[in-house]
N, CA, C and O of each residue as an XYZ file, in Angstrom:
644
protein
N      -3.528     15.914      5.087
C      -2.177     16.458      5.087
C      -1.738     16.650      6.544
O      -2.425     17.346      7.291
N      -0.608     16.052      6.976
C      -0.165     16.165      8.353
C       0.253     17.587      8.684
O       0.735     18.318      7.818
N       0.066     17.983      9.954
C       0.467     19.331     10.357
C       1.968     19.506     10.203
O       2.740     18.580     10.450
N       2.379     20.709      9.792
C       3.805     20.970      9.619
C       4.409     21.586     10.867
O       5.631     21.584     11.022
N       3.598     22.104     11.745
C       4.052     22.727     12.979
C       4.459     21.634     13.975
O       3.686     20.703     14.199
N       5.654     21.724     14.581
C       6.094     20.694     15.529
C       5.135     20.518     16.705
O       4.950     19.397     17.178
N       4.527     21.591     17.182
C       3.572     21.490     18.292
C       2.350     20.689     17.856
O       1.860     19.848     18.610
N       1.850     20.942     16.640
C       0.702     20.194     16.125
C       1.039     18.720     15.948
O       0.225     17.850     16.259
N       2.244     18.439     15.448
C       2.665     17.040     15.283
C       2.731     16.351     16.635
O       2.263     15.222     16.781
N       3.304     17.016     17.617
C       3.417     16.430     18.959
C       2.034     16.187     19.557
O       1.788     15.139     20.155
N       1.132     17.155     19.397
C      -0.223     17.010     19.924
C      -0.937     15.849     19.232
O      -1.617     15.056     19.884
N      -0.783     15.752     17.927
C      -1.419     14.673     17.165
C      -0.877     13.322     17.606
O      -1.642     12.375     17.783
N       0.439     13.225     17.783
C       1.049     11.986     18.249
C       0.529     11.625     19.640
O       0.181     10.473     19.897
N       0.479     12.614     20.536
C       0.013     12.360     21.910
C      -1.434     11.881     21.905
O      -1.777     10.942     22.624
N      -2.281     12.513     21.107
C      -3.680     12.099     21.050
C      -3.817     10.681     20.503
O      -4.617      9.890     21.005
N      -3.039     10.365     19.480
C      -3.080      9.017     18.915
C      -2.625      7.996     19.948
O      -3.266      6.962     20.134
N      -1.520      8.289     20.614
C      -0.969      7.369     21.599
C      -1.920      7.188     22.769
O      -2.204      6.058     23.167
N      -2.421      8.300     23.331
C      -3.336      8.207     24.461
C      -4.636      7.527     24.054
O      -5.237      6.793     24.839
N      -5.061      7.776     22.829
C      -6.276      7.125     22.346
C      -6.128      5.619     22.303
O      -7.018      4.891     22.743
N      -5.014      5.148     21.779
C      -4.787      3.704     21.702
C      -4.634      3.114     23.089
O      -5.300      2.134     23.423
N      -3.761      3.700     23.905
C      -3.524      3.162     25.242
C      -4.764      3.268     26.110
O      -5.107      2.329     26.830
N      -5.438      4.412     26.044
C      -6.662      4.586     26.824
C      -7.736      3.600     26.406
O      -8.423      3.019     27.246
N      -7.874      3.417     25.117
C      -8.863      2.457     24.630
C      -8.569      1.054     25.104
O      -9.486      0.316     25.462
N      -7.312      0.675     25.112
C      -6.953     -0.658     25.583
C      -7.178     -0.792     27.082
O      -7.611     -1.845     27.549
N      -6.892      0.257     27.840
C      -7.093      0.196     29.289
C      -8.577      0.172     29.640
O      -8.996     -0.589     30.512
N      -9.372      1.001     28.966
C     -10.805      1.046     29.242
C     -11.465     -0.257     28.832
O     -12.371     -0.747     29.507
N     -11.012     -0.803     27.744
C     -11.605     -2.046     27.238
C     -10.916     -3.241     27.863
O     -10.384     -4.100     27.161
N     -10.927     -3.294     29.192
C     -10.247     -4.392     29.880
C     -10.801     -5.738     29.450
O     -10.126     -6.761     29.564
N     -12.016     -5.736     28.962
C     -12.588     -6.984     28.493
C     -11.819     -7.517     27.284
O     -12.016     -8.661     26.874
N     -10.953     -6.697     26.724
C     -10.201     -7.105     25.542
C      -9.057     -8.043     25.879
O      -8.358     -8.505     24.978
N      -8.852     -8.333     27.147
C      -7.765     -9.237     27.529
C      -8.081    -10.614     26.961
O      -8.976    -11.300     27.453
N      -7.364    -11.009     25.950
C      -7.638    -12.271     25.262
C      -7.389    -13.455     26.177
O      -6.577    -13.380     27.100
N      -8.078    -14.528     25.924
C      -8.029    -15.688     26.786
C      -7.303    -16.865     26.147
O      -7.301    -17.954     26.720
N      -6.706    -16.690     25.017
C      -6.084    -17.786     24.297
C      -4.661    -18.020     24.786
O      -3.890    -17.080     24.980
N      -4.338    -19.268     24.976
C      -2.977    -19.641     25.330
C      -2.589    -20.842     24.486
O      -3.423    -21.414     23.784
N      -1.330    -21.217     24.557
C      -0.844    -22.357     23.775
C      -1.537    -23.657     24.175
O      -1.615    -24.583     23.367
N      -2.037    -23.743     25.399
C      -2.638    -24.987     25.868
C      -4.140    -24.882     26.067
O      -4.744    -25.817     26.594
N      -4.755    -23.806     25.676
C      -6.159    -23.567     25.977
C      -6.915    -23.189     24.708
O      -7.492    -22.105     24.625
N      -6.912    -24.082     23.721
C      -7.513    -23.775     22.436
C      -9.020    -23.993     22.392
O      -9.671    -23.580     21.433
N      -9.596    -24.645     23.429
C     -11.030    -24.904     23.373
C     -11.850    -23.620     23.460
O     -13.023    -23.617     23.088
N     -11.265    -22.543     23.938
C     -11.951    -21.259     23.974
C     -11.775    -20.562     22.631
O     -11.056    -19.568     22.530
N     -12.416    -21.071     21.629
C     -12.285    -20.541     20.275
C     -13.091    -19.250     20.130
O     -14.257    -19.194     20.520
N     -12.481    -18.242     19.583
C     -13.169    -16.980     19.326
C     -14.028    -17.094     18.075
O     -13.774    -17.913     17.192
N     -15.049    -16.253     18.027
C     -15.878    -16.184     16.828
C     -15.077    -15.598     15.676
O     -15.241    -16.006     14.526
N     -14.204    -14.632     15.990
C     -13.442    -13.925     14.968
C     -11.963    -14.268     15.108
O     -11.398    -14.193     16.199
N     -11.346    -14.644     13.994
C      -9.929    -15.015     13.975
C      -9.285    -14.356     12.767
O      -9.782    -14.466     11.646
N      -8.173    -13.672     13.006
C      -7.552    -12.911     11.921
C      -6.038    -13.030     12.016
O      -5.471    -13.023     13.108
N      -5.395    -13.137     10.870
C      -3.939    -13.113     10.810
C      -3.521    -11.993      9.861
O      -3.974    -11.919      8.719
N      -2.651    -11.131     10.364
C      -2.084    -10.054      9.557
C      -0.721    -10.484      9.060
O       0.071    -11.037      9.822
N      -0.445    -10.241      7.818
C       0.905    -10.422      7.290
C       1.641     -9.098      7.451
O       1.198     -8.066      6.947
N       2.762     -9.135      8.152
C       3.581     -7.934      8.365
C       4.948     -8.214      7.752
O       5.823     -8.783      8.404
N       5.125     -7.813      6.503
C       6.344     -8.180      5.783
C       7.103     -6.988      5.208
O       7.909     -7.145      4.291
N       6.847     -5.803      5.745
C       7.564     -4.620      5.274
C       8.229     -3.935      6.455
O       7.882     -4.196      7.607
N       9.174     -3.069      6.173
C       9.954     -2.431      7.222
C       9.716     -0.948      7.389
O      10.575     -0.247      7.922
N       8.563     -0.446      6.945
C       8.289      0.990      7.046
C       7.403      1.285      8.253
O       6.467      0.541      8.547
N       7.708      2.369      8.942
C       6.996      2.754     10.158
C       5.498      2.935      9.900
O       4.682      2.425     10.668
N       5.120      3.651      8.837
C       3.696      3.880      8.560
C       2.959      2.566      8.326
O       1.802      2.433      8.725
N       3.597      1.609      7.697
C       3.012      0.286      7.465
C       2.761     -0.407      8.801
O       1.677     -0.942      9.032
N       3.768     -0.400      9.685
C       3.619     -1.013     11.006
C       2.513     -0.330     11.787
O       1.697     -0.999     12.421
N       2.474      1.009     11.748
C       1.439      1.750     12.466
C       0.047      1.310     12.023
O      -0.851      1.149     12.849
N      -0.127      1.118     10.724
C      -1.434      0.716     10.198
C      -1.856     -0.645     10.737
O      -3.002     -0.819     11.152
N      -0.959     -1.590     10.733
C      -1.282     -2.939     11.222
C      -1.600     -2.902     12.712
O      -2.599     -3.473     13.149
N      -0.758     -2.234     13.490
C      -0.964     -2.186     14.935
C      -2.247     -1.446     15.288
O      -2.961     -1.847     16.207
N      -2.543     -0.374     14.568
C      -3.788      0.358     14.810
C      -4.993     -0.530     14.520
O      -5.938     -0.576     15.307
N      -4.959     -1.230     13.399
C      -6.068     -2.099     13.022
C      -6.274     -3.201     14.065
O      -7.409     -3.488     14.447
N      -5.199     -3.808     14.520
C      -5.310     -4.858     15.542
C      -5.923     -4.296     16.828
O      -6.771     -4.942     17.443
N      -5.501     -3.108     17.229
C      -6.061     -2.472     18.414
C      -7.543     -2.180     18.267
O      -8.309     -2.344     19.217
N      -7.948     -1.751     17.085
C      -9.363     -1.466     16.846
C     -10.202     -2.734     16.943
O     -11.311     -2.708     17.477
N      -9.674     -3.847     16.426
C     -10.412     -5.109     16.528
C     -10.545     -5.545     17.983
O     -11.590     -6.056     18.385
N      -9.495     -5.348     18.769
C      -9.574     -5.668     20.199
C     -10.652     -4.838     20.885
O     -11.423     -5.359     21.691
N     -10.704     -3.569     20.570
C     -11.709     -2.696     21.182
C     -13.125     -3.116     20.775
O     -14.048     -3.081     21.588
N     -13.284     -3.507     19.529
C     -14.615     -3.866     19.048
C     -15.074     -5.227     19.562
O     -16.220     -5.372     19.988
N     -14.186     -6.235     19.526
C     -14.609     -7.604     19.801
C     -14.150     -8.147     21.153
O     -14.625     -9.201     21.576
N     -13.244     -7.462     21.839
C     -12.798     -7.929     23.154
C     -12.278     -9.350     23.113
O     -11.411     -9.678     22.304
N     -12.815    -10.205     23.998
C     -12.365    -11.597     24.075
C     -12.837    -12.444     22.905
O     -12.443    -13.604     22.790
N     -13.665    -11.894     22.045
C     -14.216    -12.684     20.952
C     -13.436    -12.516     19.650
O     -13.984    -12.687     18.561
N     -12.148    -12.178     19.773
C     -11.290    -12.104     18.595
C      -9.914    -12.662     18.953
O      -9.360    -12.360     20.010
N      -9.386    -13.467     18.065
C      -8.020    -13.961     18.204
C      -7.219    -13.348     17.060
O      -7.561    -13.511     15.889
N      -6.146    -12.640     17.416
C      -5.352    -11.905     16.433
C      -3.923    -12.435     16.433
O      -3.291    -12.562     17.482
N      -3.426    -12.742     15.231
C      -2.035    -13.129     15.040
C      -1.427    -12.142     14.050
O      -2.014    -11.856     13.007
N      -0.254    -11.628     14.382
C       0.500    -10.807     13.441
C       1.720    -11.625     13.053
O       2.627    -11.836     13.859
N       1.729    -12.079     11.811
C       2.809    -12.920     11.297
C       3.891    -12.014     10.712
O       3.678    -11.338      9.705
N       5.043    -12.014     11.355
C       6.109    -11.066     11.033
C       7.171    -11.773     10.191
O       7.815    -12.722     10.638
N       7.333    -11.281      8.958
C       8.172    -11.921      7.958
C       9.084    -10.872      7.322
O       8.725     -9.696      7.260
N      10.253    -11.288      6.854
C      11.139    -10.384      6.118
C      11.464     -9.138      6.918
O      11.709     -9.223      8.122
N      11.468     -7.973      6.265
C      11.820     -6.726      6.944
C      10.896     -6.385      8.116
O      11.268     -5.602      8.990
N       9.708     -6.962      8.137
C       8.789     -6.732      9.251
C       9.313     -7.264     10.572
O       8.892     -6.816     11.639
N      10.236     -8.223     10.504
C      10.760     -8.861     11.720
C      11.397     -7.854     12.672
O      11.405     -8.065     13.885
N      11.920     -6.785     12.141
C      12.583     -5.787     12.987
C      11.619     -5.178     14.004
O      12.048     -4.699     15.054
N      10.330     -5.193     13.702
C       9.324     -4.660     14.617
C       9.344     -5.371     15.965
O       9.020     -4.764     16.986
N       9.720     -6.650     15.984
C       9.708     -7.401     17.245
C      11.120     -7.787     17.693
O      11.296     -8.686     18.515
N      12.113     -7.103     17.149
C      13.492     -7.337     17.570
C      13.838     -6.535     18.812
O      13.380     -5.404     18.980
N      14.646     -7.121     19.676
C      15.108     -6.375     20.859
C      16.020     -5.230     20.448
O      15.927     -4.128     20.990
N      16.896     -5.491     19.493
C      17.794     -4.464     18.955
C      17.685     -4.518     17.426
O      18.568     -5.040     16.744
N      16.584     -3.967     16.907
C      16.344     -4.070     15.461
C      17.449     -3.384     14.648
O      18.067     -2.416     15.090
N      17.672     -3.918     13.452
C      18.677     -3.357     12.562
C      18.071     -2.281     11.648
O      18.779     -1.672     10.846
N      16.792     -2.059     11.772
C      16.090     -0.968     11.089
C      15.502     -0.083     12.181
O      15.226     -0.569     13.277
N      15.307      1.202     11.905
C      14.747      2.083     12.942
C      13.302      1.709     13.291
O      12.433      1.650     12.421
N      13.069      1.461     14.572
C      11.727      1.200     15.081
C      11.489      2.199     16.215
O      12.165      2.132     17.242
N      10.545      3.121     16.046
C      10.294      4.114     17.095
C       9.902      3.441     18.413
O       9.162      2.457     18.410
N      10.393      3.964     19.532
C      10.062      3.378     20.842
C       8.558      3.269     21.091
O       8.106      2.324     21.737
N       7.780      4.227     20.585
C       6.333      4.157     20.804
C       5.711      2.961     20.086
O       4.708      2.418     20.549
N       6.298      2.542     18.953
C       5.784      1.347     18.286
C       6.183      0.094     19.061
O       5.402     -0.853     19.152
N       7.379      0.081     19.613
C       7.787     -1.053     20.449
C       6.859     -1.171     21.650
O       6.492     -2.279     22.042
N       6.478     -0.043     22.237
C       5.544     -0.048     23.367
C       4.161     -0.527     22.936
O       3.504     -1.270     23.665
N       3.724     -0.107     21.766
C       2.410     -0.534     21.275
C       2.391     -2.036     21.021
O       1.401     -2.702     21.322
N       3.477     -2.574     20.469
C       3.574     -4.019     20.256
C       3.457     -4.748     21.596
O       2.704     -5.715     21.710
N       4.190     -4.295     22.600
C       4.145     -4.925     23.922
C       2.747     -4.819     24.534
O       2.273     -5.764     25.165
N       2.092     -3.681     24.350
C       0.746     -3.494     24.881
C      -0.243     -4.448     24.209
O      -1.067     -5.068     24.881
N      -0.160     -4.564     22.901
C      -1.048     -5.482     22.185
C      -0.795     -6.926     22.624
O      -1.737     -7.698     22.799
N       0.458     -7.282     22.799
C       0.786     -8.634     23.253
C       0.200     -8.888     24.644
O      -0.283     -9.985     24.926
N       0.242     -7.880     25.504
C      -0.328     -8.021     26.848
C      -1.837     -8.265     26.789
O      -2.405     -8.866     27.701
N      -2.476     -7.806     25.736
C      -3.907     -8.014     25.550
C      -4.205     -9.242     24.694
O      -5.337     -9.420     24.243
N      -3.218    -10.078     24.467
C      -3.461    -11.356     23.818
C      -3.158    -11.443     22.343
O      -3.355    -12.505     21.753
N      -2.687    -10.377     21.716
C      -2.309    -10.455     20.303
C      -1.023    -11.276     20.213
O      -0.069    -11.022     20.948
N      -1.000    -12.255     19.318
C       0.180    -13.109     19.130
C       1.044    -12.558     18.006
O       0.538    -12.109     16.977
N       2.353    -12.598     18.218
C       3.310    -12.178     17.202
C       4.127    -13.399     16.813
O       4.883    -13.931     17.626
N       3.975    -13.845     15.564
C       4.696    -15.011     15.070
C       5.873    -14.547     14.212
O       5.697    -13.784     13.261
N       7.059    -15.008     14.554
C       8.286    -14.622     13.858
C       8.705    -15.718     12.887
O       8.751    -16.891     13.260
N       9.008    -15.354     11.662
C       9.432    -16.305     10.632
C      10.850    -16.804     10.917
O      11.801    -16.024     10.950
N      10.970    -18.103     11.121
C      12.270    -18.711     11.380
C      13.237    -18.564     10.214
O      14.437    -18.386     10.423
N      12.728    -18.637      8.988
C      13.600    -18.464      7.824
C      14.210    -17.075      7.787
O      15.397    -16.920      7.499
N      13.393    -16.056      8.079
C      13.916    -14.690      8.115
C      14.955    -14.558      9.220
O      15.987    -13.911      9.041
N      14.676    -15.173     10.355
C      15.621    -15.109     11.472
C      16.966    -15.714     11.068
O      18.019    -15.160     11.385
N      16.929    -16.844     10.372
C      18.183    -17.470      9.910
C      18.946    -16.543      8.982
O      20.168    -16.429      9.083
N      18.228    -15.871      8.066
C      18.909    -14.993      7.108
C      19.547    -13.800      7.816
O      20.566    -13.280      7.361
N      18.949    -13.361      8.933
C      19.503    -12.250      9.710
C      20.513    -12.722     10.762
O      21.155    -11.918     11.439
N      20.635    -14.055     10.880
C      21.476    -14.666     11.919
C      20.976    -14.291     13.317
O      21.761    -14.052     14.235
N      19.651    -14.247     13.450
C      19.021    -13.950     14.733
C      18.659    -15.249     15.428
O      18.404    -16.264     14.779
N      18.640    -15.211     16.748
C      18.176    -16.330     17.565
C      16.984    -15.849     18.383
O      16.574    -14.693     18.282
N      16.442    -16.732     19.178
C      15.311    -16.387     20.032
C      15.646    -15.207     20.946
O      14.769    -14.407     21.272
N      16.904    -15.097     21.357
C      17.329    -14.009     22.241
C      17.281    -12.638     21.561
O      17.311    -11.614     22.242
N      17.206    -12.608     20.236
C      17.136    -11.340     19.508
C      15.721    -10.793     19.417
O      15.518     -9.665     18.969
N      14.736    -11.590     19.841
C      13.329    -11.196     19.750
C      12.770    -10.819     21.115
O      13.312    -11.203     22.151
N      11.680    -10.063     21.099
C      10.954     -9.791     22.333
C      10.479    -11.120     22.913
O      10.265    -12.084     22.178
N      10.318    -11.166     24.216
C      10.040    -12.429     24.904
C       8.721    -13.080     24.505
O       8.591    -14.301     24.590
N       7.748    -12.298     24.075
C       6.430    -12.854     23.773
C       6.294    -13.341     22.329
O       5.241    -13.858     21.957
N       7.326    -13.187     21.519
C       7.248    -13.639     20.122
C       7.302    -15.168     20.069
O       8.030    -15.809     20.827
N       6.526    -15.724     19.168
C       6.538    -17.171     18.923
C       7.244    -17.399     17.594
O       6.861    -16.823     16.576
N       8.264    -18.230     17.603
C       8.993    -18.525     16.367
C       8.296    -19.668     15.645
O       8.013    -20.715     16.226
N       8.029    -19.441     14.368
C       7.477    -20.484     13.509
C       8.518    -20.776     12.433
O       9.233    -19.865     12.015
N       8.622    -22.028     11.974
C       9.679    -22.364     11.010
C       9.617    -21.544      9.721
O      10.638    -21.026      9.268
N       8.419    -21.423      9.125
C       8.240    -20.732      7.853
C       7.021    -19.830      7.983
O       5.911    -20.315      8.200
N       7.219    -18.536      7.852
C       6.122    -17.585      8.026
C       4.955    -17.833      7.088
O       3.801    -17.805      7.514
N       5.239    -18.074      5.820
C       4.163    -18.294      4.843
C       3.374    -19.559      5.179
O       2.155    -19.590      5.012
N       4.053    -20.587      5.643
C       3.384    -21.825      6.053
C       2.490    -21.570      7.260
O       1.386    -22.107      7.343
N       2.963    -20.759      8.189
C       2.169    -20.414      9.373
C       0.879    -19.711      8.960
O      -0.196    -20.032      9.467
N       0.985    -18.762      8.051
C      -0.207    -18.059      7.570
C      -1.161    -19.041      6.902
O      -2.369    -18.991      7.134
N      -0.627    -19.930      6.079
C      -1.464    -20.909      5.395
C      -2.191    -21.800      6.402
O      -3.390    -22.047      6.272
N      -1.460    -22.276      7.400
C      -2.086    -23.146      8.398
C      -3.157    -22.406      9.200
O      -4.198    -22.978      9.524
N      -2.909    -21.165      9.513
C      -3.914    -20.381     10.231
C      -5.164    -20.188      9.367
O      -6.286    -20.262      9.869
N      -4.969    -19.942      8.077
C      -6.116    -19.820      7.175
C      -6.894    -21.131      7.127
O      -8.125    -21.122      7.099
N      -6.187    -22.248      7.117
C      -6.848    -23.554      7.102
C      -7.654    -23.786      8.378
O      -8.596    -24.578      8.386
N      -7.281    -23.094      9.457
C      -8.020    -23.186     10.720
C      -9.148    -22.164     10.797
O      -9.826    -22.063     11.819
N      -9.353    -21.402      9.712
C     -10.455    -20.453      9.666
C     -10.083    -19.010      9.927
O     -10.970    -18.165     10.048
N      -8.801    -18.699     10.016
C      -8.383    -17.312     10.217
C      -8.556    -16.536      8.913
O      -8.235    -17.033      7.834
N      -9.062    -15.327      9.028
C      -9.115    -14.419      7.878
C      -7.714    -13.832      7.696
O      -7.026    -13.539      8.674
N      -7.301    -13.666      6.452
C      -5.957    -13.195      6.117
C      -6.030    -11.743      5.651
O      -6.808    -11.393      4.763
N      -5.193    -10.903      6.279
C      -5.143     -9.487      5.920
C      -3.709     -9.115      5.553
O      -2.765     -9.423      6.280
N      -3.571     -8.458      4.426
C      -2.274     -7.959      3.990
C      -2.492     -6.661      3.242
O      -3.458     -6.531      2.490
N      -1.600     -5.692      3.440
C      -1.616     -4.467      2.632
C      -0.250     -3.889      2.530
O      -0.063     -2.855      1.888
């Protein structure tokens, strides 16, 4: 049960935030080495998360899990977060759904450590979004579900909740 006292909530948020950021900074080895042109450095562990909902707690869960995998496996994990439907707002520059600034910062931090964010082109069309509506590190894929399927065919484990 979350604390009802505003001071307790603030302290809990600060500890969570510092824990994630501190863990990423301490685990400098977590800086992923994968690039669009450097696929020969294949990680032992490969995972794709489906992010297709627009709720803050859902986003927090995915981002926390991705951060934990980075801390555990460092350079030996390749993580893709496939953002589809309402989840797309998480990587929008000016999202049409509320996205807390701390989650936007966490997304940017994870991207800096090599986590890839794939944006569904079909969802973008339905929202009338272009590449300029997304954060700079997002990769647009034509069809989010197809991207997930292709990643699975390449050996990525698929996670959805």
